C-alpha positions in Angstrom: 15.7 -16.1 -30.2 12.7 -14.2 -28.9 12.4 -10.5 -29.9 12.9 -7.7 -27.4 10.9 -4.5 -27.3 13.4 -1.6 -27.0 11.6 1.3 -28.7 8.0 2.3 -28.6 6.1 4.8 -30.7 2.5 4.2 -29.9 -0.5 6.4 -30.6 -3.2 5.5 -28.1 -6.7 7.1 -28.0 -6.5 10.4 -26.1 -2.7 10.4 -26.1 -1.3 13.9 -25.3 2.4 13.2 -24.8 5.0 10.5 -24.1 8.0 10.4 -21.8 10.7 7.9 -22.6 12.5 6.9 -19.4 15.5 4.6 -19.1 13.5 1.4 -19.3 9.8 2.5 -19.3 7.8 4.7 -21.6 4.9 6.6 -20.2 2.1 7.8 -22.3 -0.2 10.6 -21.0 -3.9 9.9 -21.8 -6.0 13.1 -21.6 -4.1 14.3 -18.6 -6.1 11.7 -16.6 -4.4 8.3 -17.1 -0.9 7.1 -17.7 0.0 4.1 -19.9 3.3 2.7 -18.7 5.0 0.3 -21.1 7.7 -1.8 -19.4 10.1 -2.2 -22.3 12.9 -4.8 -22.6 15.6 -2.1 -22.3 18.0 -2.7 -19.5 20.1 -0.1 -17.6 23.0 -0.3 -15.3 25.1 2.5 -13.8 22.5 4.9 -15.1 23.3 3.9 -18.7 20.9 2.1 -21.0 22.7 -0.9 -22.5 22.7 -1.4 -26.2 20.7 -4.7 -26.3 17.2 -5.4 -24.9 16.5 -8.5 -22.8 13.5 -10.6 -24.1 10.6 -10.9 -21.5 12.3 -8.5 -19.0 9.5 -5.9 -19.4 6.8 -8.5 -19.0 8.4 -9.9 -15.9 8.9 -6.6 -14.2 5.4 -5.4 -15.0 3.8 -8.6 -13.6 5.9 -8.6 -10.4 5.1 -4.9 -9.8 1.4 -5.6 -10.4 1.4 -8.4 -7.9 3.0 -6.3 -5.2 0.9 -3.2 -5.9 -2.2 -5.4 -5.5 -0.8 -6.8 -2.2 -0.2 -3.5 -0.6 -3.4 -1.5 -1.2 -4.2 -1.7 2.5 -1.0 0.2 3.3 -1.4 3.1 0.9 -3.3 4.0 -2.3 -1.4 3.3 -5.6 -1.7 4.4 -9.1 -2.6 1.1 -10.8 -5.9 0.7 -12.5 -5.3 -2.3 -14.8 -2.7 -4.4 -16.7 -4.3 -4.7 -20.2 -1.1 -6.3 -21.6 1.6 -8.3 -20.0 4.0 -5.4 -20.5 1.7 -2.6 -19.7 0.2 -1.0 -16.6 -2.5 1.7 -16.9 -2.9 4.0 -13.9 -4.1 7.3 -12.6 -1.9 10.4 -13.3 0.0 11.6 -10.3 2.2 14.6 -9.8 5.4 12.9 -8.8 7.7 13.9 -6.0 11.2 14.6 -7.5 12.8 12.1 -5.1 13.1 8.3 -4.7 12.6 6.8 -1.3 15.4 4.2 -0.9 15.1 2.0 2.1 17.9 -0.3 3.2 17.7 -3.2 5.6 21.3 -4.4 5.2 24.6 -2.7 4.6 25.6 -3.6 1.0 26.0 -2.2 -2.5 26.8 1.5 -2.8 26.2 2.0 0.9 28.8 -0.6 1.8 31.3 0.9 -0.7 30.9 4.2 0.9 31.1 2.7 4.4 34.3 0.8 3.5 35.9 4.1 2.4 35.2 5.6 5.9 31.8 7.3 5.3 29.6 7.0 8.5 26.7 9.2 7.4 24.5 8.6 4.3 21.7 11.0 3.5 21.9 12.5 7.0 21.6 9.0 8.6 24.3 8.0 11.1 25.6 4.5 10.6 26.9 2.4 13.5 30.6 1.7 13.8 32.1 -1.7 13.2 29.6 -3.0 10.7 30.5 -5.6 8.1 29.4 -6.1 4.5 25.8 -7.5 4.2 25.1 -7.0 7.9 21.5 -6.2 8.9 20.9 -2.7 10.3 19.3 -2.5 13.7 16.4 -0.9 11.9 15.8 -0.2 8.2 17.2 3.2 7.1 15.8 5.6 4.5 18.4 7.1 2.2 16.6 9.2 -0.5 18.0 10.2 -3.8 17.0 12.9 -6.3 15.3 11.7 -9.5 17.8 12.5 -12.2 16.9 13.3 -15.8 17.9 10.7 -18.5 21.7 10.4 -18.8 22.4 12.0 -15.4 23.1 10.2 -12.1 20.7 10.2 -9.1 22.2 11.9 -6.1 21.9 11.2 -2.4 19.8 13.8 -0.5 18.9 14.1 3.2 15.5 14.6 4.7 16.7 18.1 5.8 17.7 19.0 2.3 14.4 17.7 0.9 12.5 20.0 3.3 14.9 22.9 2.8 14.4 22.7 -1.0 10.7 22.4 -0.7 10.6 19.1 -2.5 8.1 17.9 0.1 6.4 19.6 3.1 7.2 18.2 6.6 3.7 16.6 6.6 4.2 15.0 3.2 7.6 13.7 4.1 6.3 12.2 7.3 3.7 10.3 5.2 6.3 9.2 2.6 8.5 7.9 5.4 5.6 6.0 7.1 4.5 4.4 3.8 8.1 3.5 2.8 8.7 1.7 6.1 5.3 -0.1 6.0 5.8 -1.2 2.4 9.3 -2.4 3.1 8.0 -4.4 6.1 5.3 -6.0 3.9 7.8 -6.7 1.1 10.1 -8.3 3.8 7.3 -10.6 5.0 6.4 -11.6 1.5 10.0 -12.3 0.6 10.5 -14.4 3.7 7.6 -16.6 2.6 9.6 -17.3 -0.6 12.9 -18.0 1.3 14.2 -14.6 0.4 15.5 -11.5 2.2 14.4 -8.1 0.9 17.7 -6.3 1.3 16.9 -2.8 -0.1 14.5 -1.3 -2.5 13.1 2.0 -3.8 9.7 3.6 -3.9 8.3 6.5 -5.9 5.3 8.6 -4.8 3.1 11.3 -6.2 -0.1 13.2 -5.5 -3.5 12.5 -7.0 -6.4 14.7 -6.0 -4.3 15.9 -3.1 -3.6 12.4 -1.7 -0.2 10.7 -1.7 -0.1 7.6 -4.0 2.5 4.9 -4.5 3.7 5.0 -8.2 5.8 3.1 -10.6 7.0 -0.5 -10.0 7.7 -2.0 -6.6 9.7 -4.9 -5.3 11.0 -6.0 -8.7 14.6 -7.2 -9.2 15.3 -3.9 -11.0 14.3 -1.7 -8.1 15.2 -4.1 -5.2 17.9 -6.5 -4.0 17.1 -9.9 -2.6 19.3 -12.4 -0.8 18.5 -16.1 -0.4 17.7 -16.7 3.3 19.2 -20.1 3.2 22.9 -19.9 3.9 22.8 -16.1 4.6 24.2 -16.3 8.1 26.8 -18.8 7.2 28.0 -16.8 4.2 27.9 -13.6 6.3 30.1 -15.1 9.1 32.6 -16.4 6.5 32.6 -13.0 4.8 31.6 -14.7 1.5 29.4 -13.0 -1.1 25.7 -13.5 -0.6 23.7 -15.4 -3.2 21.3 -12.8 -4.5 18.4 -12.2 -6.7 18.7 -8.7 -8.2 20.2 -6.9 -11.3 23.5 -6.9 -9.5 24.7 -9.9 -11.6 24.5 -7.6 -14.7 26.5 -4.9 -12.9 29.1 -7.5 -11.9 29.4 -8.7 -15.5 29.9 -5.1 -16.6 32.5 -4.3 -14.0 34.3 -7.6 -14.7 34.5 -6.3 -18.3 35.8 -2.9 -17.4 32.6 -0.8 -17.4 31.1 1.2 -14.6 29.4 3.9 -16.5 32.3 6.3 -16.3 33.3 8.6 -19.1 35.4 7.0 -21.8 34.4 3.5 -20.9 32.8 1.2 -23.5 29.9 -1.2 -22.8 31.2 -4.7 -23.4 29.8 -6.6 -26.3 26.4 -8.1 -25.5 26.5 -11.3 -27.5 23.3 -13.3 -28.1 24.5 -15.8 -25.5 25.0 -13.1 -22.9 21.5 -11.6 -23.7 19.9 -15.0 -23.4 21.7 -15.8 -20.1 20.4 -12.4 -18.6 16.9 -13.2 -19.8 17.1 -16.7 -18.2 18.3 -15.1 -14.9 15.3 -12.7 -15.0 13.0 -15.6 -15.4 14.6 -17.3 -12.4 14.1 -14.1 -10.4 10.5 -13.9 -11.4 9.7 -17.4 -10.4 11.5 -17.1 -7.0 9.9 -13.8 -6.1 6.4 -14.6 -7.2 6.3 -18.4 -6.5 4.6 -18.7 -10.0 5.8 -20.2 -13.2 6.6 -17.6 -15.8 4.4 -17.8 -18.9 6.1 -16.2 -21.9 4.0 -13.7 -23.8 3.8 -13.8 -27.6 6.7 -11.8 -29.0 6.2 -12.2 -32.7 4.7 -8.7 -33.1 4.9 -7.0 -29.7 4.1 -3.5 -30.9 0.8 -4.7 -32.6 -0.2 -6.8 -29.5 0.4 -3.9 -27.1 -1.3 -1.3 -29.3 -4.4 -3.6 -29.6 -4.6 -4.5 -26.0 -4.2 -1.0 -24.7 -6.5 0.5 -27.3 -9.2 -2.1 -26.4 -8.9 -1.2 -22.7 -9.0 2.6 -23.3 -12.0 2.5 -25.5 -14.1 0.2 -23.3 
């Protein structure tokens, strides 16, 4: 079976520090550029699972690069280059400590809250009488805080963001405008592929005083997609939607008694399970991009990445 990259310990030219996130490792180059390595680590319920998924990092990096390139007319973004299939190099931004989550449909955690009687999420009032997977009259923005490793992101309202000084009113207005415009573009691009962009998240930061889009966008790790075909029929029959997202991993974990709660054990990730998750990610990639997935060389991932990034940085 192909190898997965789960740990990185690179030393790139000009490297000042490294931040190891849940699934991505970010290297600071001279306080000017960031080298973001999309590893094959996989997380669910804010927990990093014990086994890596071959090609996952490559797929997510390439999907994000495609959508970043397709949205530069909406807002500036951090990407400069993708010198390796698993790496994006970009400008350094001072990130806002929030994630802008936008939802077009009532599902996932929002549906679980709604079903339990909640009618307001992050300060947004939800209509009465909605059903699971129903389309909202207009997309809604439900931000969360950006949690440190091992902690859970928490819902936060626009009012709380402003009260805590996490963004100024002018900055928040721009974040909101960009979020809705990016979601609309993502929705259009998904529709061309026979997909519905259900919900997603965006991260933003400031570079030279200007707000930039950061990180990955419209990947199956940061977004949920439904297949358009059969959506209405399944909705009317109250059947689960056929979806393209990481939800299948969460469902497998829940079916095996794990939801990230204290005292729960991650079920055994056998080679067959790992391979099946990798295959599903390839399916996601091909549906979302409309392109065949070309597997990168995995014999010595560390050496390949180090060489490609070093060559780019020393150009």
